[in-house]
C-alpha positions in Angstrom: 97.1 -47.6 14.5 94.6 -50.3 13.8 97.0 -53.0 15.0 97.4 -51.1 18.2 93.7 -50.8 18.6 93.4 -54.5 18.1 96.1 -55.2 20.7 94.1 -52.9 23.0 91.1 -55.1 22.5 92.9 -58.2 23.2 94.2 -56.7 26.5 90.7 -55.6 27.4 89.3 -59.1 26.6 92.1 -60.6 28.8 91.2 -58.3 31.7 87.4 -58.9 31.3 88.2 -62.6 31.2 90.2 -62.6 34.5 87.6 -60.6 36.2 84.8 -62.7 35.0 86.6 -65.8 36.3 87.1 -64.1 39.6 83.4 -63.2 39.7 82.3 -66.8 39.0 84.7 -68.2 41.5 83.5 -65.9 44.2 79.9 -65.9 43.0 77.3 -65.5 45.7 74.6 -63.2 44.3 74.0 -61.2 41.2 74.2 -57.4 41.4 70.9 -55.7 41.4 69.7 -52.1 41.2 68.3 -50.3 44.2 65.7 -47.6 43.6 62.4 -47.5 41.7 63.5 -49.7 38.7 65.2 -52.5 40.7 62.5 -52.4 43.3 59.4 -52.8 41.0 61.1 -55.4 38.7 60.2 -58.1 41.2 56.8 -56.9 42.2 54.1 -59.5 42.7 50.8 -58.6 40.9 48.8 -61.2 42.7 46.5 -59.7 45.2 46.9 -56.2 43.8 44.4 -56.3 40.9 41.6 -58.6 39.4 41.1 -59.0 35.7 37.9 -60.1 33.9 38.4 -61.9 30.6 35.6 -61.5 28.1 34.5 -64.7 26.4 34.3 -64.0 22.8 33.5 -66.3 19.9 36.5 -68.2 18.7 36.6 -66.4 15.4 38.3 -63.5 17.2 41.1 -65.5 18.7 41.5 -69.3 18.7 40.3 -70.0 15.1 42.8 -67.6 13.7 45.6 -69.7 15.2 44.1 -72.8 14.0 44.0 -71.4 10.5 47.7 -70.4 10.6 50.0 -71.6 13.4 52.8 -69.3 12.4 51.0 -66.8 14.6 52.5 -68.5 17.6 56.0 -67.6 16.7 56.2 -64.2 15.2 57.4 -61.2 17.2 53.8 -60.0 17.8 52.5 -63.2 19.4 52.2 -61.6 22.9 48.5 -61.2 22.3 48.0 -65.0 22.0 50.1 -65.9 25.0 48.8 -63.2 27.2 45.3 -64.5 26.6 46.4 -68.0 27.5 48.2 -66.8 30.6 45.2 -64.9 31.9 42.8 -67.8 31.6 44.7 -69.6 34.4 46.2 -66.6 36.2 45.5 -66.0 39.9 44.5 -62.4 39.0 41.6 -63.6 36.9 38.1 -63.1 38.3 34.9 -64.7 37.0 32.8 -61.9 38.7 33.0 -58.8 36.5 31.5 -56.7 39.3 34.8 -57.0 41.3 37.1 -56.5 38.3 39.7 -53.7 38.2 40.4 -54.3 34.5 38.6 -55.9 31.6 40.5 -57.8 28.8 39.2 -58.5 25.3 41.1 -61.3 23.6 41.3 -60.3 19.9 44.2 -61.7 17.9 44.5 -58.8 15.3 48.1 -59.8 14.3 46.9 -63.3 13.3 44.1 -62.3 11.0 46.4 -62.3 7.8 49.9 -63.3 7.4 52.3 -62.8 4.5 54.2 -65.8 2.9 57.1 -64.9 5.3 54.8 -64.9 8.3 54.6 -61.2 8.9 51.2 -59.8 9.8 49.3 -57.3 7.5 46.7 -55.7 9.7 44.4 -54.4 6.9 41.3 -55.9 8.5 42.4 -55.5 12.1 40.4 -52.2 12.7 37.2 -54.0 11.5 37.9 -57.1 13.6 38.6 -54.9 16.7 35.5 -52.7 16.1 33.4 -55.9 15.8 34.7 -57.2 19.1 34.0 -53.9 20.8 30.5 -53.8 19.4 29.9 -57.3 20.8 31.1 -56.6 24.3 29.3 -53.2 24.4 26.0 -54.9 23.4 26.5 -58.0 25.6 27.9 -56.5 28.9 27.3 -53.2 30.7 31.0 -52.5 31.5 32.3 -51.0 28.4 29.4 -48.5 28.3 29.7 -47.3 31.8 33.4 -46.4 31.4 33.7 -45.8 27.6 36.6 -48.4 27.9 38.7 -46.5 30.4 39.0 -49.6 32.6 39.7 -51.9 29.6 43.0 -52.9 28.2 44.0 -54.4 24.8 47.1 -56.1 23.5 47.9 -54.3 20.2 51.5 -55.4 19.4 51.6 -54.3 15.7 54.5 -52.2 14.3 52.4 -49.2 15.0 50.1 -50.5 17.7 46.4 -49.4 17.5 47.1 -47.3 14.4 46.7 -50.8 12.6 49.1 -50.4 9.6 52.6 -51.7 9.0 53.6 -48.6 7.0 54.4 -45.6 9.2 53.0 -42.9 6.9 49.7 -44.8 6.6 49.7 -45.6 10.3 50.1 -41.9 11.1 47.4 -41.0 8.7 45.0 -43.5 10.3 45.8 -42.7 14.0 44.7 -44.8 16.8 41.4 -46.5 16.4 39.0 -43.8 17.9 37.1 -46.4 19.9 40.3 -47.2 21.8 41.1 -43.7 22.8 40.2 -44.2 26.5 41.4 -47.8 26.9 44.9 -48.7 28.1 46.9 -50.2 25.2 49.7 -52.7 25.7 51.8 -52.4 22.7 55.2 -53.3 21.4 55.7 -50.1 19.5 57.5 -47.4 21.5 58.4 -44.1 20.1 58.2 -40.8 21.8 55.9 -38.0 20.5 54.3 -40.3 18.0 50.6 -40.3 17.2 50.5 -44.2 17.4 51.8 -44.3 21.0 49.0 -43.4 23.3 49.7 -41.7 26.7 49.4 -44.3 29.4 50.3 -47.1 27.1 52.3 -50.1 28.6 55.3 -50.8 26.3 56.3 -54.4 26.1 59.2 -56.3 24.4 58.6 -58.1 21.1 57.9 -61.8 21.5 60.9 -64.0 21.3 60.2 -67.8 21.5 61.5 -68.6 25.0 62.0 -72.4 24.2 64.1 -71.5 21.2 66.2 -69.1 23.1 66.8 -71.4 26.1 67.9 -74.2 23.8 70.8 -72.1 22.6 72.3 -71.2 25.9 76.0 -71.9 26.4 78.0 -72.0 29.7 77.9 -68.5 31.3 81.7 -68.5 31.8 82.3 -68.7 28.1 84.8 -66.0 27.1 83.4 -63.0 25.4 85.8 -62.8 22.5 83.8 -60.6 20.2 83.9 -56.9 20.9 80.9 -55.6 18.9 78.3 -57.9 17.2 75.4 -57.2 14.8 73.5 -59.3 12.2 70.9 -57.7 10.0 70.1 -55.3 7.2 72.2 -52.1 6.7 70.1 -51.0 3.7 66.6 -52.0 2.7 66.9 -51.9 -1.1 63.4 -53.3 -1.6 61.5 -50.7 0.4 64.1 -47.8 0.4 65.8 -48.1 -3.0 67.3 -44.6 -2.9 68.7 -45.2 0.6 68.9 -42.8 3.6 65.4 -43.3 4.9 65.7 -46.7 6.3 66.9 -46.5 9.9 67.4 -42.8 9.3 70.7 -43.8 7.8 72.1 -45.1 11.2 72.6 -48.7 10.0 74.2 -47.5 6.7 76.6 -45.4 8.8 77.5 -48.5 10.9 78.3 -50.5 7.7 80.2 -47.7 5.9 82.3 -46.8 8.9 83.1 -50.2 10.5 82.7 -53.0 7.8 86.5 -53.4 7.9 87.1 -52.6 11.6 88.4 -55.7 13.4 86.6 -54.7 16.5 83.3 -55.1 14.6 81.8 -58.4 13.8 79.0 -57.2 11.5 77.2 -58.7 8.6 73.9 -59.2 6.8 74.4 -62.9 7.1 72.3 -64.7 9.8 74.4 -67.8 10.9 73.0 -70.8 12.7 75.3 -69.7 15.5 73.6 -66.4 15.9 72.4 -66.9 19.5 75.8 -68.5 20.5 77.7 -65.6 19.0 75.7 -63.0 21.0 76.7 -64.8 24.2 80.3 -64.5 23.1 80.0 -60.7 22.5 80.6 -57.9 24.8 78.4 -55.3 22.9 75.5 -56.0 20.8 74.2 -53.3 18.5 70.5 -52.6 18.7 69.9 -49.9 16.0 66.5 -48.7 14.9 65.1 -50.1 11.6 61.8 -49.0 10.2 60.6 -48.8 13.8 62.9 -47.9 16.8 62.9 -51.4 18.3 63.6 -55.0 17.3 63.9 -58.4 19.0 67.6 -57.8 19.2 67.0 -55.9 22.4 65.4 -59.0 24.0 68.1 -61.3 22.7 70.9 -59.0 24.0 69.5 -58.8 27.5 68.7 -62.5 27.7 72.2 -63.5 26.4 74.0 -61.0 28.7 75.4 -58.9 25.8 75.4 -55.2 26.6 72.8 -53.6 24.3 74.0 -50.6 22.4 70.8 -48.8 21.8 70.8 -46.6 18.7 67.3 -45.0 18.5 66.9 -41.4 19.6 63.2 -41.5 20.4 62.7 -45.1 21.6 60.3 -45.8 24.5 61.8 -48.9 26.1 59.7 -51.9 27.4 58.8 -51.9 31.1 60.9 -48.7 31.5 59.6 -48.2 35.1 60.9 -51.7 36.0 64.1 -52.4 34.0 67.1 -50.1 34.6 68.0 -49.5 31.0 70.5 -46.8 31.7 72.4 -49.2 33.9 72.3 -52.4 31.7 72.6 -50.7 28.3 74.5 -48.1 26.5 72.8 -45.3 24.5 74.4 -43.8 21.4 72.8 -40.9 19.5 72.1 -41.6 15.8 74.4 -38.7 14.8 77.3 -40.3 16.8 77.3 -43.6 15.0 80.5 -42.7 13.0 82.3 -42.5 16.4 81.1 -45.9 17.7 84.6 -47.3 17.8 85.8 -44.5 20.0 82.7 -44.6 22.2 82.7 -48.3 22.9 86.5 -48.6 23.4 86.3 -45.8 25.9 83.9 -47.6 28.2 86.0 -48.5 31.3 86.4 -52.3 32.0 84.8 -51.8 35.5 81.7 -50.3 33.9 81.5 -53.2 31.4 81.8 -55.7 34.1 79.1 -53.9 36.2 76.7 -53.9 33.3 77.4 -57.6 32.7 76.7 -58.5 36.4 73.4 -56.7 36.2 72.5 -58.5 33.0 73.4 -61.7 34.7 70.5 -61.2 37.2 67.8 -63.7 36.2 65.1 -61.2 36.9 66.4 -59.0 34.0 66.2 -61.9 31.5 62.7 -63.1 32.8 61.2 -59.7 32.4 61.9 -59.8 28.7 60.4 -63.2 28.0 56.8 -64.5 27.7 57.7 -67.8 29.5 55.6 -71.0 29.1 54.7 -72.0 31.8 54.8 -68.5 33.3 57.3 -67.7 36.0 57.2 -64.9 38.6 58.7 -61.6 37.2 58.4 -62.6 33.5 56.8 -60.4 30.9 53.2 -61.4 31.7 53.8 -60.3 35.3 55.4 -57.1 34.2 52.2 -56.3 32.2 50.1 -57.0 35.2 52.5 -54.9 37.4 52.0 -52.0 35.0 48.3 -52.3 35.2 48.3 -52.5 39.0 50.5 -49.2 39.2 47.7 -47.5 37.2 45.1 -48.3 39.9 42.9 -47.0 41.3 41.0 -45.6 38.3 40.3 -41.9 38.7 36.5 -41.4 39.0 36.4 -38.4 36.6 38.3 -40.4 34.0 36.1 -43.5 34.2 32.5 -42.2 34.5 31.4 -39.7 31.9 27.7 -39.1 31.5 27.7 -36.8 28.5 30.9 -37.7 26.8 30.3 -40.7 24.5 32.7 -42.2 22.0 31.8 -41.7 18.3 31.3 -45.2 16.9 31.4 -43.9 13.3 34.6 -42.1 13.6 37.6 -43.1 11.5 38.0 -44.2 7.8 34.9 -45.4 6.0 36.5 -48.8 5.2 36.7 -49.6 9.0 32.9 -49.5 9.2 32.4 -52.4 7.0 31.2 -55.6 8.8 33.9 -58.0 9.9 
């Protein structure tokens, strides 16, 4: 039976190859989605909103990067590049009286990095609170709205809960002073205390120059059916097993480690990016959080993302047609992945591949330098523009003042 399945895959690969060649030969335009997602993907935020950028002492931002340049490359670096982008963006205004939104550039993920370059946001609440006290005492705009027309980039694992461990993050909750602000955060999980209503969910940062340096010819045959590289068990943090990825990754390994359709391993080869461009399906399972940079890489490399995370909130979900470009598999159905993926009709695979070939899909997932229309920077601005105008009752509260002493006692220490 396994040999017959493998021959079936070879036949599928042949059909897809012939159709792909036909598509490239007759190529005139990439397929796109009509309707809300496809329409807003290419929105232009210029002229639709104005953003005032607070000028803070460099200890809140630039000096942290000078101290450790690794901050520029980890998956939470969007806070740095968003600041740089806004300083030269056409939506920036130097007149705060005409601003729709106010932005406070605080690099909370760069404050302390582990030897592996991952941020430990232990002091981030104090750093953010210090910045808020500064803007509240130096400008009138925070006080008049209690922060409701302010937005913050908080791309930690658990956003403005400011902790890398979920249990501790849930215990902390979102920093109380940010309760009325709009949070732009990488973390996206439904019904979670660390995901604020009205947040804008963004993709993790993936270095665009590195990705673009590994591009191979788009007509390269996709000879790998299913591809995944990463942990299946986290023995260091979950020695008894079962908790990491809610068992979904372990189920992938136990069920498909010997399946010829599945190219899966814990190894991370130097050809990782090239291999994704040769694969039809790329597994994007949850880990400790429901998302990872694999989602960005899969979209950019035209590999159909197989999203295994029941409660994920996807980045720019009002702009990117995830249902059309990806495939969703429930965590409980992981043992049936082989049947699920081999049952996808070739026409549907080709349609998803054509949609992924649309440059607008790829650009929306990347923080390009220099910025380009439709990239992740612009998708954030589009999300902010769609939240305008601010509702008067939400903005101006005379008798409802935020409690500056709320939260853990340790957060009150000076930063």
